[in-house]
C-alpha positions in Angstrom: -43.2 23.5 -23.0 -46.6 23.0 -24.5 -49.7 23.4 -22.4 -50.4 19.6 -22.7 -47.0 18.7 -21.5 -47.3 21.2 -18.6 -50.7 19.7 -17.7 -49.2 16.1 -17.7 -46.3 17.2 -15.5 -48.6 18.8 -13.0 -50.8 15.7 -13.1 -47.8 13.5 -12.4 -46.7 15.6 -9.5 -50.2 15.6 -8.1 -50.4 11.8 -8.3 -47.1 11.4 -6.6 -48.1 13.8 -3.8 -51.4 11.9 -3.3 -49.5 8.6 -3.3 -47.1 10.0 -0.7 -50.0 11.1 1.5 -51.6 7.7 1.2 -48.4 6.0 2.3 -48.1 8.3 5.3 -51.8 7.6 6.3 -51.2 3.9 6.1 -48.0 4.2 8.2 -50.0 6.1 10.8 -52.7 3.5 10.8 -50.1 0.8 11.3 -48.5 2.6 14.2 -52.0 3.1 15.8 -52.9 -0.5 15.3 -49.7 -1.7 16.9 -50.1 0.7 19.8 -53.7 -0.4 20.3 -52.7 -4.1 20.2 -49.9 -3.7 22.7 -52.0 -1.7 25.2 -52.9 -3.5 28.4 -56.6 -3.4 27.6 -56.0 -5.2 24.3 -53.9 -7.8 26.0 -56.6 -8.7 28.5 -59.1 -9.3 25.7 -56.9 -12.0 24.2 -57.4 -14.3 27.2 -61.0 -15.3 26.9 -62.4 -18.7 27.8 -61.6 -21.2 30.5 -57.9 -21.4 31.2 -58.2 -24.9 32.7 -59.7 -26.3 29.5 -57.0 -24.8 27.4 -54.4 -26.5 29.6 -56.1 -29.8 29.0 -55.9 -29.3 25.3 -52.2 -28.6 25.5 -51.5 -31.8 27.5 -53.4 -34.1 25.1 
């Protein structure tokens, strides 16, 4: 195995490892975002505005 080939193999393994870490970080961010959106505090923020006016818009 030549030094160049060995370097390329190591580089490929390092790139695969970094890609795997990136995917795990994205998965954790997705889990955190879903958990934050489903929390009771996040659900209360979704109802802003006048509820009576929104009912009038639905009946039109």
